[in-house]
OpenMM code with the backbone's topology and positions (N, CA, C; nanometers):
from openmm import Vec3, app, unit

residues = "UNK UNK UNK UNK UNK UNK UNK UNK UNK UNK UNK UNK UNK UNK UNK UNK UNK UNK UNK UNK UNK UNK UNK UNK UNK UNK UNK UNK UNK UNK UNK UNK UNK UNK UNK UNK UNK UNK UNK UNK UNK UNK UNK UNK UNK UNK UNK UNK UNK UNK UNK UNK UNK UNK UNK UNK UNK UNK UNK UNK UNK UNK UNK UNK UNK UNK UNK UNK UNK UNK UNK UNK UNK UNK UNK UNK UNK UNK UNK UNK UNK UNK UNK UNK UNK UNK UNK UNK UNK UNK UNK UNK UNK UNK UNK UNK UNK UNK UNK UNK UNK UNK UNK UNK UNK UNK UNK UNK UNK UNK UNK UNK UNK UNK UNK UNK".split()
positions = [
    Vec3(8.3296, 9.4803, 10.1497),
    Vec3(8.3103, 9.3721, 10.2446),
    Vec3(8.1624, 9.3366, 10.2488),
    Vec3(8.1304, 9.2101, 10.2458),
    Vec3(7.9929, 9.1637, 10.2516),
    Vec3(7.9519, 9.1460, 10.3973),
    Vec3(7.8434, 9.2108, 10.4349),
    Vec3(7.7928, 9.1996, 10.5710),
    Vec3(7.6986, 9.0801, 10.5813),
    Vec3(7.6814, 9.0302, 10.7029),
    Vec3(7.5946, 8.9148, 10.7241),
    Vec3(7.4492, 8.9510, 10.6939),
    Vec3(7.3705, 8.8490, 10.6672),
    Vec3(7.2294, 8.8717, 10.6362),
    Vec3(7.1562, 8.9289, 10.7579),
    Vec3(7.1943, 8.8866, 10.8784),
    Vec3(7.1333, 8.9409, 11.0011),
    Vec3(7.1588, 9.0902, 11.0131),
    Vec3(7.2810, 9.1311, 10.9871),
    Vec3(7.3159, 9.2723, 10.9948),
    Vec3(7.2378, 9.3523, 10.8909),
    Vec3(7.2282, 9.2982, 10.7714),
    Vec3(7.1514, 9.3647, 10.6657),
    Vec3(7.0055, 9.3812, 10.7076),
    Vec3(6.9522, 9.2742, 10.7685),
    Vec3(6.8123, 9.2754, 10.8128),
    Vec3(6.7904, 9.3833, 10.9188),
    Vec3(6.8845, 9.3987, 11.0119),
    Vec3(6.8727, 9.5020, 11.1155),
    Vec3(6.8675, 9.6410, 11.0532),
    Vec3(6.9496, 9.6624, 10.9529),
    Vec3(6.9522, 9.7932, 10.8859),
    Vec3(6.8173, 9.8215, 10.8204),
    Vec3(6.7652, 9.7243, 10.7470),
    Vec3(6.6374, 9.7428, 10.6768),
    Vec3(6.5234, 9.7603, 10.7771),
    Vec3(6.5198, 9.6766, 10.8800),
    Vec3(6.4129, 9.6866, 10.9795),
    Vec3(6.4152, 9.8216, 11.0509),
    Vec3(6.5337, 9.8691, 11.0816),
    Vec3(6.5478, 9.9992, 11.1480),
    Vec3(6.4886, 10.1089, 11.0603),
    Vec3(6.5174, 10.1026, 10.9317),
    Vec3(6.4625, 10.2032, 10.8400),
    Vec3(6.3111, 10.1878, 10.8270),
    Vec3(6.2641, 10.0651, 10.8093),
    Vec3(6.1205, 10.0401, 10.7902),
    Vec3(6.0397, 10.0785, 10.9145),
    Vec3(6.1010, 10.0669, 11.0318),
    Vec3(6.0334, 10.1051, 11.1564),
    Vec3(6.0342, 10.2557, 11.1783),
    Vec3(6.0939, 10.3284, 11.0837),
    Vec3(6.0949, 10.4740, 11.0903),
    Vec3(6.1880, 10.5295, 11.1957),
    Vec3(6.2924, 10.4581, 11.2274),
    Vec3(6.3841, 10.5004, 11.3325),
    Vec3(6.4929, 10.5957, 11.2834),
    Vec3(6.4815, 10.6428, 11.1614),
    Vec3(6.5795, 10.7390, 11.1136),
    Vec3(6.5805, 10.7489, 10.9628),
    Vec3(6.6590, 10.8426, 10.9149),
    Vec3(6.6780, 10.8621, 10.7720),
    Vec3(6.7870, 10.7663, 10.7232),
    Vec3(6.8015, 10.7601, 10.5928),
    Vec3(6.9076, 10.6770, 10.5356),
    Vec3(7.0427, 10.7226, 10.5907),
    Vec3(7.0618, 10.8508, 10.5952),
    Vec3(7.1895, 10.9042, 10.6455),
    Vec3(7.2105, 10.8676, 10.7924),
    Vec3(7.1053, 10.8852, 10.8733),
    Vec3(7.1155, 10.8564, 11.0160),
    Vec3(7.1423, 10.7090, 11.0433),
    Vec3(7.0763, 10.6233, 10.9666),
    Vec3(7.0954, 10.4788, 10.9839),
    Vec3(7.2352, 10.4387, 10.9386),
    Vec3(7.2821, 10.4989, 10.8315),
    Vec3(7.4173, 10.4702, 10.7838),
    Vec3(7.5196, 10.5062, 10.8913),
    Vec3(7.5014, 10.6215, 10.9536),
    Vec3(7.5925, 10.6630, 11.0605),
    Vec3(7.5809, 10.5707, 11.1818),
    Vec3(7.4588, 10.5345, 11.2154),
    Vec3(7.4345, 10.4486, 11.3325),
    Vec3(7.5016, 10.3119, 11.3182),
    Vec3(7.4927, 10.2555, 11.1981),
    Vec3(7.5483, 10.1217, 11.1747),
    Vec3(7.6894, 10.1268, 11.1142),
    Vec3(7.7406, 10.2487, 11.0972),
    Vec3(7.8759, 10.2677, 11.0443),
    Vec3(7.8947, 10.2051, 10.9053),
    Vec3(7.7980, 10.2306, 10.8191),
    Vec3(7.8058, 10.1873, 10.6795),
    Vec3(7.7780, 10.3098, 10.5929),
    Vec3(7.8005, 10.2969, 10.4653),
    Vec3(7.7745, 10.4074, 10.3742),
    Vec3(7.6266, 10.4232, 10.3422),
    Vec3(7.5888, 10.5439, 10.3048),
    Vec3(7.4486, 10.5699, 10.2670),
    Vec3(7.4075, 10.4824, 10.1491),
    Vec3(7.4995, 10.4654, 10.0544),
    Vec3(7.4679, 10.3827, 9.9376),
    Vec3(7.4436, 10.2376, 9.9767),
    Vec3(7.5116, 10.1908, 10.0804),
    Vec3(7.4908, 10.0547, 10.1283),
    Vec3(7.3485, 10.0405, 10.1804),
    Vec3(7.3033, 10.1365, 10.2602),
    Vec3(7.1662, 10.1334, 10.3124),
    Vec3(7.0671, 10.1363, 10.1966),
    Vec3(7.0886, 10.2259, 10.1017),
    Vec3(6.9985, 10.2349, 9.9854),
    Vec3(6.9952, 10.1038, 9.9058),
    Vec3(7.1113, 10.0427, 9.8887),
    Vec3(7.1195, 9.9176, 9.8138),
    Vec3(7.0419, 9.8062, 9.8849),
    Vec3(7.0544, 9.7983, 10.0176),
    Vec3(6.9824, 9.6961, 10.0931),
    Vec3(6.8315, 9.7195, 10.0865),
    Vec3(6.7898, 9.8446, 10.0942),
    Vec3(6.6473, 9.8763, 10.0846),
    Vec3(6.5927, 9.8390, 9.9471),
    Vec3(6.6670, 9.8717, 9.8445),
    Vec3(6.6250, 9.8393, 9.7078),
    Vec3(6.6172, 9.6876, 9.6893),
    Vec3(6.7174, 9.6170, 9.7362),
    Vec3(6.7196, 9.4716, 9.7257),
    Vec3(6.6006, 9.4104, 9.7985),
    Vec3(6.5710, 9.4618, 9.9171),
    Vec3(6.4595, 9.4089, 9.9951),
    Vec3(6.3264, 9.4361, 9.9252),
    Vec3(6.3115, 9.5546, 9.8696),
    Vec3(6.1861, 9.5889, 9.8002),
    Vec3(6.1672, 9.5061, 9.6730),
    Vec3(6.2742, 9.4831, 9.6000),
    Vec3(6.2640, 9.4119, 9.4726),
    Vec3(6.2545, 9.2604, 9.4884),
    Vec3(6.3290, 9.2057, 9.5834),
    Vec3(6.3366, 9.0593, 9.5938),
    Vec3(6.2836, 9.0053, 9.7259),
    Vec3(6.2457, 9.0956, 9.8166),
    Vec3(6.1981, 9.0565, 9.9487),
    Vec3(6.2989, 8.9650, 10.0189),
    Vec3(6.4251, 8.9878, 9.9906),
    Vec3(6.5322, 8.9068, 10.0468),
    Vec3(6.6582, 8.9912, 10.0545),
    Vec3(6.7455, 8.9537, 10.1468),
    Vec3(6.8722, 9.0254, 10.1610),
    Vec3(6.9896, 8.9305, 10.1468),
    Vec3(6.9680, 8.8191, 10.0789),
    Vec3(7.0751, 8.7211, 10.0596),
    Vec3(7.1888, 8.7806, 9.9781),
    Vec3(7.3078, 8.7367, 10.0117),
    Vec3(7.4256, 8.7802, 9.9363),
    Vec3(7.4205, 8.7196, 9.7970),
    Vec3(7.4740, 8.7922, 9.7028),
    Vec3(7.4842, 8.7395, 9.5675),
    Vec3(7.5950, 8.6352, 9.5640),
    Vec3(7.5823, 8.5339, 9.4803),
    Vec3(7.6917, 8.4370, 9.4710),
    Vec3(7.8152, 8.5028, 9.4112),
    Vec3(7.9297, 8.4509, 9.4499),
    Vec3(8.0553, 8.5037, 9.3975),
    Vec3(8.0601, 8.4798, 9.2475),
    Vec3(8.0982, 8.5812, 9.1747),
    Vec3(8.0988, 8.5725, 9.0292),
    Vec3(8.2160, 8.4959, 8.9714),
    Vec3(8.3126, 8.4638, 9.0545),
    Vec3(8.4305, 8.3952, 9.0034),
    Vec3(8.5269, 8.4941, 8.9423),
    Vec3(8.6279, 8.4456, 8.8880),
    Vec3(8.7281, 8.5322, 8.8279),
    Vec3(8.7597, 8.4849, 8.6870),
    Vec3(8.8597, 8.5425, 8.6343),
    Vec3(8.9016, 8.5076, 8.4997),
    Vec3(8.9754, 8.3742, 8.5030),
    Vec3(8.9427, 8.2868, 8.4113),
    Vec3(9.0087, 8.1573, 8.4063),
    Vec3(9.1435, 8.1689, 8.3368),
    Vec3(9.2337, 8.0851, 8.3814),
    Vec3(9.3654, 8.0813, 8.3207),
    Vec3(9.3545, 8.0285, 8.1778),
    Vec3(9.4378, 8.0796, 8.0917),
    Vec3(9.4412, 8.0315, 7.9541),
    Vec3(9.4816, 7.8842, 7.9507),
    Vec3(9.5496, 7.8397, 8.0550),
    Vec3(9.5916, 7.6993, 8.0613),
    Vec3(9.4760, 7.6044, 8.0881),
    Vec3(9.3629, 7.6569, 8.1340),
    Vec3(9.2492, 7.5698, 8.1613),
    Vec3(9.1797, 7.5267, 8.0315),
    Vec3(9.2218, 7.5821, 7.9205),
    Vec3(9.1660, 7.5465, 7.7901),
    Vec3(9.2624, 7.4531, 7.7161),
    Vec3(9.2089, 7.3650, 7.6367),
    Vec3(9.2886, 7.2800, 7.5468),
    Vec3(9.4048, 7.2084, 7.6159),
    Vec3(9.3810, 7.1538, 7.7318),
    Vec3(9.4835, 7.0762, 7.8039),
    Vec3(9.6110, 7.1554, 7.8299),
    Vec3(9.5990, 7.2845, 7.8526),
    Vec3(9.7153, 7.3694, 7.8750),
    Vec3(9.7979, 7.3282, 7.9949),
    Vec3(9.7301, 7.2866, 8.1027),
    Vec3(9.8049, 7.2443, 8.2216),
    Vec3(9.8872, 7.1190, 8.1919),
    Vec3(9.8307, 7.0277, 8.1156),
    Vec3(9.9048, 6.9053, 8.0810),
    Vec3(10.0229, 6.9356, 7.9904),
    Vec3(10.0057, 7.0319, 7.9027),
    Vec3(10.1153, 7.0723, 7.8148),
    Vec3(10.2297, 7.1323, 7.8969),
    Vec3(10.1936, 7.2132, 7.9968),
    Vec3(10.2958, 7.2701, 8.0837),
    Vec3(10.3646, 7.1601, 8.1647),
    Vec3(10.2860, 7.0669, 8.2165),
    Vec3(10.3431, 6.9554, 8.2930),
    Vec3(10.4445, 6.8790, 8.2080),
    Vec3(10.4091, 6.8566, 8.0822),
    Vec3(10.4981, 6.7839, 7.9912),
    Vec3(10.6300, 6.8590, 7.9717),
    Vec3(10.6223, 6.9910, 7.9525),
    Vec3(10.7439, 7.0711, 7.9350),
    Vec3(10.8352, 7.0621, 8.0568),
    Vec3(10.7768, 7.0712, 8.1752),
    Vec3(10.8572, 7.0687, 8.2973),
    Vec3(10.9171, 6.9302, 8.3190),
    Vec3(10.8404, 6.8262, 8.2874),
    Vec3(10.8932, 6.6908, 8.3026),
    Vec3(11.0073, 6.6641, 8.2045),
    Vec3(10.9991, 6.7237, 8.0859),
    Vec3(11.1059, 6.7082, 7.9870),
    Vec3(11.2353, 6.7736, 8.0354),
    Vec3(11.2207, 6.8919, 8.0961),
    Vec3(11.3399, 6.9657, 8.1395),
    Vec3(11.2993, 7.0623, 8.2506),
    Vec3(11.3395, 7.0321, 8.3732),
    Vec3(11.2998, 7.1202, 8.4831),
    Vec3(11.4105, 7.2174, 8.5252),
    Vec3(11.5027, 7.2432, 8.4337),
    Vec3(11.6115, 7.3364, 8.4652),
    Vec3(11.6023, 7.4679, 8.3878),
    Vec3(11.4889, 7.4931, 8.3238),
    Vec3(11.4742, 7.6159, 8.2459),
    Vec3(11.4312, 7.7327, 8.3339),
    Vec3(11.4568, 7.8528, 8.2847),
    Vec3(11.4082, 7.9740, 8.3501),
    Vec3(11.2626, 7.9968, 8.3121),
    Vec3(11.1933, 8.0783, 8.3909),
    Vec3(11.0521, 8.1085, 8.3644),
    Vec3(11.0304, 8.1574, 8.2212),
    Vec3(11.1138, 8.2505, 8.1784),
    Vec3(11.0960, 8.3075, 8.0436),
    Vec3(11.1126, 8.2004, 7.9360),
    Vec3(11.1960, 8.0987, 7.9648),
    Vec3(11.2155, 7.9911, 7.8668),
    Vec3(11.0919, 7.9009, 7.8586),
    Vec3(11.0317, 7.8731, 7.9737),
    Vec3(10.9064, 7.7957, 7.9710),
    Vec3(10.7978, 7.8728, 7.8970),
    Vec3(10.7894, 8.0023, 7.9242),
    Vec3(10.6904, 8.0861, 7.8553),
    Vec3(10.7134, 8.0844, 7.7046),
    Vec3(10.8407, 8.0928, 7.6640),
    Vec3(10.8747, 8.0897, 7.5220),
    Vec3(10.8397, 7.9568, 7.4575),
    Vec3(10.8664, 7.8465, 7.5272),
    Vec3(10.8331, 7.7140, 7.4724),
    Vec3(10.6821, 7.6934, 7.4607),
    Vec3(10.6084, 7.7415, 7.5602),
    Vec3(10.4620, 7.7303, 7.5527),
    Vec3(10.4081, 7.8050, 7.4304),
    Vec3(10.4634, 7.9213, 7.4051),
    Vec3(10.4187, 7.9999, 7.2902),
    Vec3(10.4628, 7.9347, 7.1595),
    Vec3(10.5876, 7.8908, 7.1553),
    Vec3(10.6436, 7.8319, 7.0334),
    Vec3(10.5743, 7.7011, 6.9956),
    Vec3(10.5591, 7.6119, 7.0913),
    Vec3(10.5032, 7.4790, 7.0619),
    Vec3(10.3510, 7.4756, 7.0547),
    Vec3(10.2863, 7.5526, 7.1424),
    Vec3(10.1411, 7.5381, 7.1553),
    Vec3(10.0628, 7.6668, 7.1297),
    Vec3(10.1332, 7.7758, 7.1069),
    Vec3(10.0644, 7.9030, 7.0823),
    Vec3(10.0008, 7.9618, 7.2075),
    Vec3(10.0493, 7.9209, 7.3243),
    Vec3(9.9957, 7.9704, 7.4512),
    Vec3(10.0871, 8.0801, 7.5036),
    Vec3(10.0348, 8.2023, 7.5084),
    Vec3(10.1139, 8.3135, 7.5587),
    Vec3(10.0824, 8.3319, 7.7062),
    Vec3(10.1851, 8.3235, 7.7887),
    Vec3(10.1684, 8.3241, 7.9335),
    Vec3(10.2762, 8.4095, 7.9975),
    Vec3(10.2402, 8.4873, 8.0973),
    Vec3(10.3373, 8.5667, 8.1711),
    Vec3(10.4048, 8.4828, 8.2790),
    Vec3(10.5142, 8.5352, 8.3323),
    Vec3(10.5906, 8.4607, 8.4334),
    Vec3(10.5096, 8.4383, 8.5606),
    Vec3(10.4306, 8.5359, 8.6011),
    Vec3(10.3492, 8.5204, 8.7225),
    Vec3(10.2449, 8.4112, 8.7038),
    Vec3(10.1804, 8.4102, 8.5879),
    Vec3(10.0803, 8.3068, 8.5588),
    Vec3(10.1446, 8.1697, 8.5518),
    Vec3(10.2638, 8.1651, 8.4949),
    Vec3(10.3380, 8.0395, 8.4885),
    Vec3(10.3646, 7.9849, 8.6289),
    Vec3(10.4107, 8.0712, 8.7179),
    Vec3(10.4415, 8.0273, 8.8533),
    Vec3(10.3174, 7.9855, 8.9305),
    Vec3(10.2039, 8.0537, 8.9090),
    Vec3(10.0782, 8.0106, 8.9726),
    Vec3(10.0379, 7.8730, 8.9224),
    Vec3(10.0550, 7.8509, 8.7924),
    Vec3(10.0196, 7.7211, 8.7333),
    Vec3(10.1102, 7.6107, 8.7873),
    Vec3(10.2389, 7.6380, 8.7975),
    Vec3(10.3316, 7.5388, 8.8515),
    Vec3(10.2964, 7.5046, 8.9959),
    Vec3(10.2581, 7.6050, 9.0708),
    Vec3(10.2190, 7.5824, 9.2094),
    Vec3(10.0914, 7.4990, 9.2154),
    Vec3(9.9962, 7.5300, 9.1296),
    Vec3(9.8709, 7.4544, 9.1248),
    Vec3(9.8969, 7.3083, 9.0892),
    Vec3(9.9897, 7.2852, 9.0015),
    Vec3(10.0234, 7.1495, 8.9594),
    Vec3(10.1213, 7.0808, 9.0540),
    Vec3(10.1665, 7.1525, 9.1555),
    Vec3(10.2644, 7.1012, 9.2533),
    Vec3(10.3930, 7.0564, 9.1831),
    Vec3(10.4341, 7.1340, 9.0828),
    Vec3(10.5575, 7.1066, 9.0103),
    Vec3(10.6655, 7.2027, 9.0572),
    Vec3(10.7868, 7.1538, 9.0616),
    Vec3(10.8969, 7.2431, 9.0970),
    Vec3(10.9983, 7.2421, 8.9837),
    Vec3(11.0683, 7.3519, 8.9745),
    Vec3(11.1736, 7.3629, 8.8752),
    Vec3(11.3016, 7.4007, 8.9480),
    Vec3(11.4123, 7.3797, 8.8835),
    Vec3(11.5391, 7.4039, 8.9513),
    Vec3(11.5822, 7.5499, 8.9431),
    Vec3(11.5345, 7.6257, 8.8447),
    Vec3(11.5744, 7.7655, 8.8310),
    Vec3(11.4554, 7.8545, 8.8490),
] * unit.nanometer
topology = app.Topology()
chain = topology.addChain("A")
for resn in residues:
    res = topology.addResidue(resn, chain)
    for name in ("N", "CA", "C"):
        topology.addAtom(name, app.Element.getBySymbol(name[0]), res)
């Protein structure tokens, strides 16, 4: 869990003011010792306690080479197939290997519905 910058600042200031050890401050603020050490290191190196930007996650294989449009086309052609059949057609026609869970997330993202 990412703590607010104000909370981080209180932890660092408490340590810098000599109000306790890393262990004591961790107990006082109910955080781990490594968290206190990390905030101190960050403050010393960057003179800031800003949160790092979110790194993002893994992109769907459908986000490449118009994969979402290819899926949309398959569903528009026939919306009565089972998930495994859509996955098979994507692989057969376009070489896109996709699991059923990823398929359903993509359909939801595209606001497409299927009958099965």
